[in-house]
N, CA and C atoms as a LAMMPS dump frame, in Angstrom:
ITEM: TIMESTEP
0
ITEM: NUMBER OF ATOMS
534
ITEM: BOX BOUNDS ff ff ff
-5.0000000000000000e+02 5.0000000000000000e+02
-5.0000000000000000e+02 5.0000000000000000e+02
-5.0000000000000000e+02 5.0000000000000000e+02
ITEM: ATOMS id mol type element x y z
1 1 1 N -6.209 7.622 -14.713
2 1 2 C -4.878 7.731 -14.191
3 1 3 C -4.945 7.856 -12.677
4 2 1 N -4.054 7.187 -11.998
5 2 2 C -4.036 7.187 -10.542
6 2 3 C -3.241 8.379 -10.007
7 3 1 N -3.588 8.786 -8.794
8 3 2 C -2.891 9.878 -8.111
9 3 3 C -2.164 9.33 -6.9
10 4 1 N -0.926 9.775 -6.707
11 4 2 C -0.121 9.39 -5.565
12 4 3 C -0.197 10.493 -4.515
13 5 1 N -0.446 10.089 -3.273
14 5 2 C -0.475 11.03 -2.15
15 5 3 C 0.373 10.426 -1.043
16 6 1 N 1.32 11.213 -0.536
17 6 2 C 2.178 10.778 0.562
18 6 3 C 1.971 11.742 1.718
19 7 1 N 1.523 11.198 2.848
20 7 2 C 1.267 11.995 4.05
21 7 3 C 2.24 11.592 5.141
22 8 1 N 2.74 12.568 5.874
23 8 2 C 3.624 12.309 6.998
24 8 3 C 2.9 12.563 8.307
25 9 1 N 3.264 11.814 9.351
26 9 2 C 2.61 11.913 10.655
27 9 3 C 3.651 11.968 11.764
28 10 1 N 3.313 12.615 12.871
29 10 2 C 4.24 12.761 13.989
30 10 3 C 4.277 11.55 14.911
31 11 1 N 3.305 10.663 14.78
32 11 2 C 3.243 9.476 15.636
33 11 3 C 3.282 8.215 14.773
34 12 1 N 3.814 7.155 15.325
35 12 2 C 4.008 5.911 14.583
36 12 3 C 2.69 5.287 14.145
37 13 1 N 1.641 5.395 14.949
38 13 2 C 0.384 4.707 14.622
39 13 3 C -0.622 5.553 13.852
40 14 1 N -0.323 6.833 13.602
41 14 2 C -1.281 7.696 12.901
42 14 3 C -1.51 7.29 11.45
43 15 1 N -0.465 6.864 10.763
44 15 2 C -0.632 6.463 9.355
45 15 3 C -1.567 5.266 9.238
46 16 1 N -1.465 4.343 10.177
47 16 2 C -2.341 3.173 10.166
48 16 3 C -3.795 3.584 10.399
49 17 1 N -4.011 4.555 11.274
50 17 2 C -5.373 5.038 11.535
51 17 3 C -5.988 5.655 10.281
52 18 1 N -5.205 6.452 9.566
53 18 2 C -5.723 7.079 8.339
54 18 3 C -5.977 6.026 7.27
55 19 1 N -5.092 5.033 7.156
56 19 2 C -5.32 3.95 6.188
57 19 3 C -6.587 3.176 6.526
58 20 1 N -6.833 2.947 7.802
59 20 2 C -8.064 2.267 8.217
60 20 3 C -9.289 3.075 7.795
61 21 1 N -9.203 4.388 7.953
62 21 2 C -10.312 5.262 7.532
63 21 3 C -10.466 5.236 6.01
64 22 1 N -9.362 5.213 5.282
65 22 2 C -9.427 5.132 3.814
66 22 3 C -10.065 3.824 3.362
67 23 1 N -9.768 2.746 4.064
68 23 2 C -10.389 1.459 3.714
69 23 3 C -11.883 1.478 4.001
70 24 1 N -12.288 2.174 5.062
71 24 2 C -13.72 2.316 5.349
72 24 3 C -14.395 3.117 4.239
73 25 1 N -13.725 4.159 3.757
74 25 2 C -14.26 4.941 2.636
75 25 3 C -14.336 4.097 1.364
76 26 1 N -13.405 3.182 1.221
77 26 2 C -13.413 2.303 0.06
78 26 3 C -14.616 1.36 0.108
79 27 1 N -14.97 0.903 1.3
80 27 2 C -16.139 0.03 1.439
81 27 3 C -17.431 0.769 1.112
82 28 1 N -17.41 2.098 1.28
83 28 2 C -18.577 2.918 0.944
84 28 3 C -18.535 3.404 -0.502
85 29 1 N -17.561 2.937 -1.279
86 29 2 C -17.381 3.296 -2.691
87 29 3 C -17.142 4.789 -2.889
88 30 1 N -16.497 5.421 -1.911
89 30 2 C -16.138 6.829 -2.031
90 30 3 C -14.683 6.996 -2.455
91 31 1 N -13.917 5.923 -2.335
92 31 2 C -12.491 5.96 -2.617
93 31 3 C -12.095 4.615 -3.21
94 32 1 N -11.277 4.626 -4.252
95 32 2 C -10.803 3.393 -4.865
96 32 3 C -9.277 3.393 -4.784
97 33 1 N -8.738 2.62 -3.837
98 33 2 C -7.295 2.551 -3.637
99 33 3 C -6.693 1.479 -4.541
100 34 1 N -5.648 1.845 -5.249
101 34 2 C -4.912 0.866 -6.049
102 34 3 C -3.833 0.204 -5.204
103 35 1 N -3.176 0.988 -4.35
104 35 2 C -2.119 0.467 -3.491
105 35 3 C -1.981 1.396 -2.293
106 36 1 N -1.526 0.846 -1.187
107 36 2 C -1.278 1.646 0.016
108 36 3 C -0.137 1.001 0.79
109 37 1 N 0.739 1.853 1.313
110 37 2 C 1.878 1.382 2.093
111 37 3 C 2.022 2.289 3.307
112 38 1 N 2.109 1.674 4.481
113 38 2 C 2.398 2.423 5.71
114 38 3 C 3.875 2.218 6.006
115 39 1 N 4.573 3.326 6.234
116 39 2 C 5.991 3.294 6.555
117 39 3 C 6.154 3.838 7.966
118 40 1 N 6.863 3.094 8.798
119 40 2 C 7.158 3.567 10.151
120 40 3 C 8.663 3.572 10.347
121 41 1 N 9.122 4.507 11.161
122 41 2 C 10.542 4.559 11.522
123 41 3 C 10.607 4.478 13.032
124 42 1 N 11.279 3.45 13.544
125 42 2 C 11.34 3.261 14.994
126 42 3 C 12.379 4.19 15.628
127 43 1 N 12.52 4.121 16.95
128 43 2 C 13.416 5.007 17.692
129 43 3 C 14.875 4.831 17.271
130 44 1 N 15.246 3.633 16.814
131 44 2 C 16.612 3.385 16.371
132 44 3 C 16.842 3.864 14.932
133 45 1 N 15.792 4.339 14.276
134 45 2 C 15.914 4.843 12.912
135 45 3 C 15.674 3.817 11.835
136 46 1 N 15.282 2.589 12.212
137 46 2 C 15.036 1.545 11.224
138 46 3 C 13.662 1.749 10.579
139 47 1 N 13.633 1.662 9.254
140 47 2 C 12.407 1.865 8.487
141 47 3 C 11.706 0.531 8.278
142 48 1 N 10.386 0.502 8.51
143 48 2 C 9.566 -0.699 8.315
144 48 3 C 8.467 -0.379 7.304
145 49 1 N 8.376 -1.201 6.247
146 49 2 C 7.327 -1.044 5.236
147 49 3 C 6.226 -2.054 5.509
148 50 1 N 4.993 -1.598 5.527
149 50 2 C 3.834 -2.46 5.734
150 50 3 C 2.978 -2.364 4.469
151 51 1 N 3.203 -3.295 3.539
152 51 2 C 2.504 -3.29 2.256
153 51 3 C 1.068 -3.754 2.443
154 52 1 N 0.15 -3.179 1.694
155 52 2 C -1.241 -3.622 1.769
156 52 3 C -1.478 -4.852 0.911
157 53 1 N -0.651 -5.063 -0.103
158 53 2 C -0.774 -6.233 -0.966
159 53 3 C 0.489 -7.066 -0.785
160 54 1 N 0.344 -8.263 -0.205
161 54 2 C 1.479 -9.148 0.009
162 54 3 C 1.636 -10.042 -1.215
163 55 1 N 2.597 -9.684 -2.07
164 55 2 C 2.77 -10.415 -3.322
165 55 3 C 3.373 -11.804 -3.121
166 56 1 N 4.115 -12.004 -2.033
167 56 2 C 4.67 -13.343 -1.775
168 56 3 C 3.548 -14.342 -1.525
169 57 1 N 2.584 -13.962 -0.68
170 57 2 C 1.465 -14.868 -0.38
171 57 3 C 0.608 -15.104 -1.619
172 58 1 N 0.344 -14.041 -2.363
173 58 2 C -0.473 -14.186 -3.567
174 58 3 C 0.217 -15.08 -4.588
175 59 1 N 1.516 -14.89 -4.769
176 59 2 C 2.268 -15.716 -5.707
177 59 3 C 2.326 -17.163 -5.272
178 60 1 N 2.513 -17.384 -3.966
179 60 2 C 2.564 -18.76 -3.459
180 60 3 C 1.219 -19.449 -3.638
181 61 1 N 0.134 -18.727 -3.388
182 61 2 C -1.204 -19.319 -3.547
183 61 3 C -1.463 -19.699 -5.002
184 62 1 N -1.158 -18.771 -5.908
185 62 2 C -1.388 -19.049 -7.315
186 62 3 C -0.475 -20.184 -7.791
187 63 1 N 0.779 -20.187 -7.347
188 63 2 C 1.714 -21.241 -7.72
189 63 3 C 1.278 -22.596 -7.207
190 64 1 N 0.727 -22.629 -5.994
191 64 2 C 0.227 -23.875 -5.416
192 64 3 C -0.888 -24.46 -6.274
193 65 1 N -1.834 -23.62 -6.665
194 65 2 C -2.958 -24.097 -7.472
195 65 3 C -2.525 -24.535 -8.867
196 66 1 N -1.776 -23.67 -9.549
197 66 2 C -1.395 -24.019 -10.916
198 66 3 C -0.382 -25.162 -10.937
199 67 1 N 0.55 -25.166 -9.982
200 67 2 C 1.516 -26.265 -9.916
201 67 3 C 0.853 -27.588 -9.612
202 68 1 N -0.148 -27.574 -8.722
203 68 2 C -0.89 -28.788 -8.404
204 68 3 C -1.644 -29.322 -9.602
205 69 1 N -2.252 -28.426 -10.355
206 69 2 C -2.991 -28.845 -11.549
207 69 3 C -2.065 -29.482 -12.579
208 70 1 N -0.991 -28.764 -12.912
209 70 2 C -0.073 -29.277 -13.933
210 70 3 C 0.661 -30.516 -13.441
211 71 1 N 0.993 -30.569 -12.156
212 71 2 C 1.645 -31.761 -11.608
213 71 3 C 0.736 -32.973 -11.678
214 72 1 N -0.548 -32.782 -11.356
215 72 2 C -1.502 -33.892 -11.437
216 72 3 C -1.688 -34.351 -12.878
217 73 1 N -1.695 -33.414 -13.796
218 73 2 C -1.853 -33.754 -15.213
219 73 3 C -0.653 -34.554 -15.714
220 74 1 N 0.55 -34.106 -15.389
221 74 2 C 1.751 -34.843 -15.793
222 74 3 C 1.81 -36.183 -15.061
223 75 1 N 1.438 -36.186 -13.774
224 75 2 C 1.41 -37.435 -13.013
225 75 3 C 0.417 -38.428 -13.573
226 76 1 N -0.688 -37.929 -14.111
227 76 2 C -1.682 -38.808 -14.731
228 76 3 C -1.092 -39.512 -15.957
229 77 1 N -0.293 -38.764 -16.693
230 77 2 C 0.36 -39.359 -17.857
231 77 3 C 1.392 -40.41 -17.444
232 78 1 N 1.993 -40.223 -16.273
233 78 2 C 3.004 -41.175 -15.771
234 78 3 C 2.385 -42.198 -14.813
235 79 1 N 1.061 -42.225 -14.747
236 79 2 C 0.312 -43.161 -13.917
237 79 3 C 0.493 -42.959 -12.405
238 80 1 N 0.806 -41.743 -11.973
239 80 2 C 0.892 -41.44 -10.548
240 80 3 C 0.454 -39.995 -10.308
241 81 1 N -0.858 -39.719 -10.436
242 81 2 C -1.323 -38.332 -10.322
243 81 3 C -1.143 -37.729 -8.931
244 82 1 N -1.205 -38.547 -7.864
245 82 2 C -1.047 -38.009 -6.512
246 82 3 C 0.362 -37.469 -6.3
247 83 1 N 1.361 -38.217 -6.712
248 83 2 C 2.75 -37.751 -6.578
249 83 3 C 2.97 -36.51 -7.436
250 84 1 N 2.418 -36.502 -8.641
251 84 2 C 2.538 -35.329 -9.512
252 84 3 C 1.895 -34.103 -8.903
253 85 1 N 0.721 -34.305 -8.277
254 85 2 C 0.026 -33.196 -7.632
255 85 3 C 0.856 -32.634 -6.487
256 86 1 N 1.394 -33.519 -5.636
257 86 2 C 2.174 -33.061 -4.483
258 86 3 C 3.455 -32.352 -4.908
259 87 1 N 4.18 -32.947 -5.829
260 87 2 C 5.428 -32.332 -6.292
261 87 3 C 5.142 -31.029 -7.038
262 88 1 N 4.135 -31.048 -7.9
263 88 2 C 3.766 -29.836 -8.645
264 88 3 C 3.319 -28.718 -7.731
265 89 1 N 2.553 -29.041 -6.684
266 89 2 C 2.101 -28.026 -5.724
267 89 3 C 3.273 -27.401 -4.983
268 90 1 N 4.197 -28.238 -4.532
269 90 2 C 5.354 -27.728 -3.789
270 90 3 C 6.228 -26.843 -4.672
271 91 1 N 6.524 -27.292 -5.859
272 91 2 C 7.358 -26.503 -6.775
273 91 3 C 6.628 -25.222 -7.18
274 92 1 N 5.34 -25.324 -7.469
275 92 2 C 4.567 -24.144 -7.864
276 92 3 C 4.477 -23.107 -6.764
277 93 1 N 4.253 -23.543 -5.524
278 93 2 C 4.176 -22.606 -4.404
279 93 3 C 5.51 -21.904 -4.186
280 94 1 N 6.593 -22.653 -4.269
281 94 2 C 7.915 -22.047 -4.104
282 94 3 C 8.233 -21.054 -5.206
283 95 1 N 7.958 -21.433 -6.436
284 95 2 C 8.221 -20.546 -7.565
285 95 3 C 7.323 -19.307 -7.508
286 96 1 N 6.069 -19.488 -7.114
287 96 2 C 5.158 -18.347 -7.006
288 96 3 C 5.577 -17.379 -5.912
289 97 1 N 6 -17.899 -4.768
290 97 2 C 6.465 -17.029 -3.681
291 97 3 C 7.714 -16.273 -4.094
292 98 1 N 8.608 -16.937 -4.787
293 98 2 C 9.839 -16.301 -5.244
294 98 3 C 9.546 -15.201 -6.262
295 99 1 N 8.646 -15.469 -7.191
296 99 2 C 8.301 -14.439 -8.173
297 99 3 C 7.569 -13.274 -7.508
298 100 1 N 6.748 -13.553 -6.487
299 100 2 C 6.07 -12.491 -5.763
300 100 3 C 7.03 -11.611 -4.997
301 101 1 N 8.087 -12.216 -4.45
302 101 2 C 9.076 -11.458 -3.691
303 101 3 C 9.818 -10.462 -4.576
304 102 1 N 10.071 -10.848 -5.822
305 102 2 C 10.855 -9.999 -6.705
306 102 3 C 10.014 -9.127 -7.626
307 103 1 N 8.699 -9.166 -7.495
308 103 2 C 7.865 -8.314 -8.329
309 103 3 C 7.404 -7.102 -7.525
310 104 1 N 7.037 -6.07 -8.231
311 104 2 C 6.603 -4.825 -7.593
312 104 3 C 5.246 -4.462 -8.159
313 105 1 N 4.353 -4.06 -7.283
314 105 2 C 3 -3.726 -7.682
315 105 3 C 2.664 -2.337 -7.16
316 106 1 N 2.018 -1.538 -7.95
317 106 2 C 1.552 -0.241 -7.473
318 106 3 C 2.679 0.763 -7.312
319 107 1 N 2.866 1.233 -6.105
320 107 2 C 3.86 2.262 -5.82
321 107 3 C 5.247 1.627 -5.846
322 108 1 N 6.171 2.266 -6.522
323 108 2 C 7.532 1.762 -6.66
324 108 3 C 8.227 1.681 -5.302
325 109 1 N 8.74 0.483 -4.972
326 109 2 C 9.397 0.28 -3.684
327 109 3 C 10.644 1.147 -3.526
328 110 1 N 11.37 1.373 -4.61
329 110 2 C 12.556 2.234 -4.547
330 110 3 C 12.187 3.657 -4.146
331 111 1 N 11.093 4.164 -4.708
332 111 2 C 10.612 5.503 -4.358
333 111 3 C 10.188 5.553 -2.893
334 112 1 N 9.5 4.516 -2.434
335 112 2 C 9.055 4.467 -1.038
336 112 3 C 10.256 4.494 -0.107
337 113 1 N 11.255 3.671 -0.379
338 113 2 C 12.439 3.623 0.483
339 113 3 C 13.204 4.937 0.454
340 114 1 N 13.299 5.561 -0.714
341 114 2 C 14.017 6.825 -0.836
342 114 3 C 13.337 7.922 -0.014
343 115 1 N 12.027 8.038 -0.119
344 115 2 C 11.305 9.056 0.626
345 115 3 C 11.221 8.711 2.112
346 116 1 N 11.2 7.431 2.443
347 116 2 C 11.13 6.994 3.836
348 116 3 C 12.389 7.359 4.61
349 117 1 N 13.506 7.468 3.912
350 117 2 C 14.754 7.842 4.579
351 117 3 C 14.717 9.271 5.108
352 118 1 N 13.745 10.064 4.656
353 118 2 C 13.676 11.463 5.092
354 118 3 C 12.784 11.674 6.315
355 119 1 N 12.017 10.662 6.714
356 119 2 C 11.135 10.871 7.867
357 119 3 C 11.917 10.648 9.161
358 120 1 N 11.649 11.456 10.181
359 120 2 C 12.386 11.341 11.447
360 120 3 C 11.991 10.095 12.244
361 121 1 N 12.824 9.702 13.226
362 121 2 C 12.486 8.546 14.077
363 121 3 C 11.176 8.758 14.844
364 122 1 N 10.511 7.656 15.165
365 122 2 C 9.234 7.64 15.887
366 122 3 C 8.118 8.371 15.15
367 123 1 N 8.155 8.32 13.829
368 123 2 C 7.089 8.91 13.017
369 123 3 C 6.647 7.885 11.977
370 124 1 N 5.671 8.259 11.171
371 124 2 C 5.179 7.361 10.131
372 124 3 C 4.774 8.157 8.904
373 125 1 N 4.562 7.441 7.823
374 125 2 C 4.096 8.045 6.572
375 125 3 C 3.138 7.077 5.906
376 126 1 N 2.226 7.62 5.135
377 126 2 C 1.252 6.817 4.398
378 126 3 C 1.381 7.148 2.922
379 127 1 N 1.638 6.141 2.117
380 127 2 C 1.702 6.264 0.668
381 127 3 C 0.43 5.634 0.125
382 128 1 N -0.382 6.402 -0.581
383 128 2 C -1.584 5.827 -1.182
384 128 3 C -1.642 6.186 -2.664
385 129 1 N -2.068 5.221 -3.434
386 129 2 C -2.263 5.397 -4.865
387 129 3 C -3.766 5.267 -5.1
388 130 1 N -4.381 6.362 -5.499
389 130 2 C -5.838 6.443 -5.609
390 130 3 C -6.253 6.4 -7.074
391 131 1 N -7.113 5.435 -7.421
392 131 2 C -7.646 5.354 -8.784
393 131 3 C -8.726 6.399 -9
394 132 1 N -9.736 6.35 -8.123
395 132 2 C -10.883 7.258 -8.229
396 132 3 C -11.312 7.656 -6.826
397 133 1 N -12.005 8.785 -6.738
398 133 2 C -12.538 9.194 -5.441
399 133 3 C -13.681 10.177 -5.636
400 134 1 N -14.417 10.364 -4.578
401 134 2 C -15.416 11.426 -4.469
402 134 3 C -14.771 12.492 -3.577
403 135 1 N -14.022 13.433 -4.166
404 135 2 C -13.157 14.309 -3.378
405 135 3 C -13.844 15.06 -2.235
406 136 1 N -15.021 15.615 -2.479
407 136 2 C -15.677 16.403 -1.432
408 136 3 C -15.983 15.55 -0.204
409 137 1 N -16.515 14.355 -0.423
410 137 2 C -16.874 13.483 0.692
411 137 3 C -15.635 12.918 1.383
412 138 1 N -14.619 12.568 0.608
413 138 2 C -13.387 12.024 1.186
414 138 3 C -12.685 13.094 2.013
415 139 1 N -12.566 14.31 1.475
416 139 2 C -11.904 15.39 2.208
417 139 3 C -12.664 15.751 3.48
418 140 1 N -13.99 15.742 3.407
419 140 2 C -14.785 16.02 4.607
420 140 3 C -14.521 14.968 5.681
421 141 1 N -14.409 13.724 5.279
422 141 2 C -14.153 12.653 6.243
423 141 3 C -12.729 12.731 6.797
424 142 1 N -11.76 13.021 5.94
425 142 2 C -10.367 13.071 6.385
426 142 3 C -10.045 14.319 7.203
427 143 1 N -10.955 15.281 7.224
428 143 2 C -10.709 16.489 8.024
429 143 3 C -10.67 16.186 9.52
430 144 1 N -11.107 14.997 9.927
431 144 2 C -10.995 14.61 11.337
432 144 3 C -9.535 14.462 11.76
433 145 1 N -8.631 14.345 10.793
434 145 2 C -7.199 14.233 11.088
435 145 3 C -6.496 15.58 10.942
436 146 1 N -7.266 16.659 10.966
437 146 2 C -6.732 18.007 10.808
438 146 3 C -5.648 18.254 11.857
439 147 1 N -4.512 18.719 11.4
440 147 2 C -3.41 19.024 12.294
441 147 3 C -2.501 17.846 12.594
442 148 1 N -2.9 16.635 12.212
443 148 2 C -2.084 15.445 12.489
444 148 3 C -1.263 15.007 11.29
445 149 1 N -1.663 15.41 10.089
446 149 2 C -0.985 14.961 8.868
447 149 3 C -0.428 16.15 8.102
448 150 1 N 0.676 15.899 7.405
449 150 2 C 1.244 16.909 6.517
450 150 3 C 1.539 16.233 5.175
451 151 1 N 1.386 16.976 4.124
452 151 2 C 1.608 16.44 2.783
453 151 3 C 3.108 16.438 2.498
454 152 1 N 3.629 15.265 2.165
455 152 2 C 5.04 15.148 1.799
456 152 3 C 5.214 15.237 0.29
457 153 1 N 4.284 14.63 -0.456
458 153 2 C 4.361 14.657 -1.911
459 153 3 C 3.023 14.225 -2.483
460 154 1 N 2.656 14.816 -3.622
461 154 2 C 1.444 14.385 -4.333
462 154 3 C 1.65 14.507 -5.83
463 155 1 N 0.798 13.845 -6.568
464 155 2 C 0.731 14.038 -8.017
465 155 3 C -0.607 14.683 -8.384
466 156 1 N -1.254 15.278 -7.388
467 156 2 C -2.536 15.942 -7.601
468 156 3 C -2.343 17.253 -8.353
469 157 1 N -3.417 17.742 -8.939
470 157 2 C -3.377 19.063 -9.551
471 157 3 C -3.207 20.103 -8.439
472 158 1 N -2.705 21.291 -8.751
473 158 2 C -2.528 22.313 -7.717
474 158 3 C -3.823 22.643 -6.967
475 159 1 N -4.946 22.662 -7.665
476 159 2 C -6.229 22.956 -7.014
477 159 3 C -6.619 21.853 -6.036
478 160 1 N -6.474 20.593 -6.472
479 160 2 C -6.812 19.469 -5.606
480 160 3 C -5.873 19.395 -4.407
481 161 1 N -4.608 19.735 -4.624
482 161 2 C -3.645 19.727 -3.513
483 161 3 C -3.995 20.8 -2.481
484 162 1 N -4.439 21.954 -2.942
485 162 2 C -4.852 23.016 -2.016
486 162 3 C -6.074 22.595 -1.198
487 163 1 N -7.003 21.883 -1.825
488 163 2 C -8.173 21.383 -1.096
489 163 3 C -7.767 20.363 -0.047
490 164 1 N -6.813 19.497 -0.382
491 164 2 C -6.314 18.514 0.576
492 164 3 C -5.603 19.209 1.728
493 165 1 N -4.797 20.212 1.424
494 165 2 C -4.11 20.974 2.476
495 165 3 C -5.12 21.637 3.402
496 166 1 N -6.18 22.189 2.822
497 166 2 C -7.214 22.838 3.64
498 166 3 C -7.898 21.828 4.553
499 167 1 N -8.182 20.638 4.027
500 167 2 C -8.842 19.608 4.832
501 167 3 C -7.943 19.134 5.963
502 168 1 N -6.636 19.134 5.737
503 168 2 C -5.691 18.678 6.766
504 168 3 C -5.197 19.816 7.658
505 169 1 N -5.676 21.034 7.398
506 169 2 C -5.307 22.162 8.263
507 169 3 C -3.95 22.749 7.967
508 170 1 N -3.409 22.528 6.78
509 170 2 C -2.096 23.055 6.461
510 170 3 C -2.142 24.46 5.866
511 171 1 N -3.264 24.859 5.307
512 171 2 C -3.359 26.173 4.698
513 171 3 C -3.253 27.259 5.765
514 172 1 N -3.959 27.074 6.863
515 172 2 C -3.908 28.066 7.93
516 172 3 C -2.518 28.174 8.505
517 173 1 N -1.829 27.049 8.646
518 173 2 C -0.477 27.056 9.186
519 173 3 C 0.474 27.749 8.219
520 174 1 N 0.323 27.517 6.898
521 174 2 C 1.184 28.13 5.913
522 174 3 C 0.943 29.632 5.849
523 175 1 N -0.318 30.074 5.958
524 175 2 C -0.624 31.499 5.919
525 175 3 C -0.164 32.193 7.194
526 176 1 N -0.173 31.497 8.321
527 176 2 C 0.262 32.085 9.586
528 176 3 C 1.765 32.346 9.575
529 177 1 N 2.541 31.549 8.83
530 177 2 C 3.983 31.718 8.757
531 177 3 C 4.373 32.93 7.918
532 178 1 N 3.493 33.315 6.966
533 178 2 C 3.835 34.444 6.098
534 178 3 C 3.437 35.77 6.671
């Protein structure tokens, strides 16, 4: 089962920096990300979603290949495989891009938009869906962002959430307030 972690940042580019570090951890097989989304809110208050998986491009690519194949096959039956390939590729790419635009993968876009409305202007948030991780090594690496990130929401167990808070420097801040 995957875990959702949403971190908020005071600067627009901080979420991207943490995502870059998470991708480096993924290359070292310490973290397995299912999905990641960086959300930024500009000075005018407009929210921008930066998806890690572009479903429009993936759908268009798959549609191009499958449409080209089926178009060439039908064109072969009609004695014009080149025209069938071209028409099939164009229709397949368009249909694939359209299906990619209307499909949702990983973290629910409605949830992302709803939570993104709560972040202040000139800030950012990182939504990550984690399949597996090596928590001790990941937390040790992410502690370099201590004081820069705050937890907005998680589906982690209470113990794991406390460890994440400690790595991000939130435990000391919470205890200082009491």
